[in-house]
C-alpha positions, 0 to 999 in steps of 0.5 A: 537517488542519492545516498542517504534517500536510498537508504530511508527508501529500504528503511521505509521499505524494511517497515512496510512489511509489519503491514503486510504481513498482518493484512496478509493474516487478516486476509488468510484468517477468513479463508483465503491462501496468501503469498507474502512476495520476500523482500529485494533490496536493491545496493544502491538507487542505481540500481533499483528497476532490476528491484520493482517488485512485482507485488506485495503479496497474494491472496485467494480463495476460490477464483484467480490469484489477485494481487495486492499492495500493502503500506504501512501508514505513519498514522494510527486510525481505525475507521472512517470516523477518525480517519484524518483526512478526506481523502484516501492517498492510493499510491503514487501516480508512477506506481499505480499507473505502472501496476494499472490492471495486474493489482487487485487492490491497493491498501493501507495499514494503520500504524498500529497496524489494527485497522487498513483502508482499502482502494479496490481497482476497479473504483479506477475511474474515481480517483483523481490525481493530485501532488502533494509533497510525501511525508517520508521524502519531502519531495513533491509527488504526483499521488492518485487520492480516492474519494472517502465513499469509494474506500473500504476500510478493515479492522485488523486486530481486537483493540 
């Protein structure tokens, strides 16, 4: 990863935190204990493997501690009716394959932090692998996409 690409990655990493906190607040307001992992930034791209985190946030109530991966999208949506795509991209196949079995759900938060869409790992069998150009890097990457029937839309904030 070149210096400019690494700098853009760090910028995206920092930009994802508001979505993590918005979703954590939503969970906490529903009685869940929430733990947010600290952000650790690799000083350079070559060192990034030592900085791969073990999850964005963890939540628990009366059961096990659940790992949840959260990203903040560059698009605004309120729910299923205004979701701008035919399916929901979960995450890069590489990151999902690395974490499947450890993650309870992947969550994508609307740009305005008012809504989220959640893909639970229990629906993994319905996901498909697809190649697309990542809007944040411009690179062709393999992603998992979840069908609309298997995702949950959540209202995070009053609007």
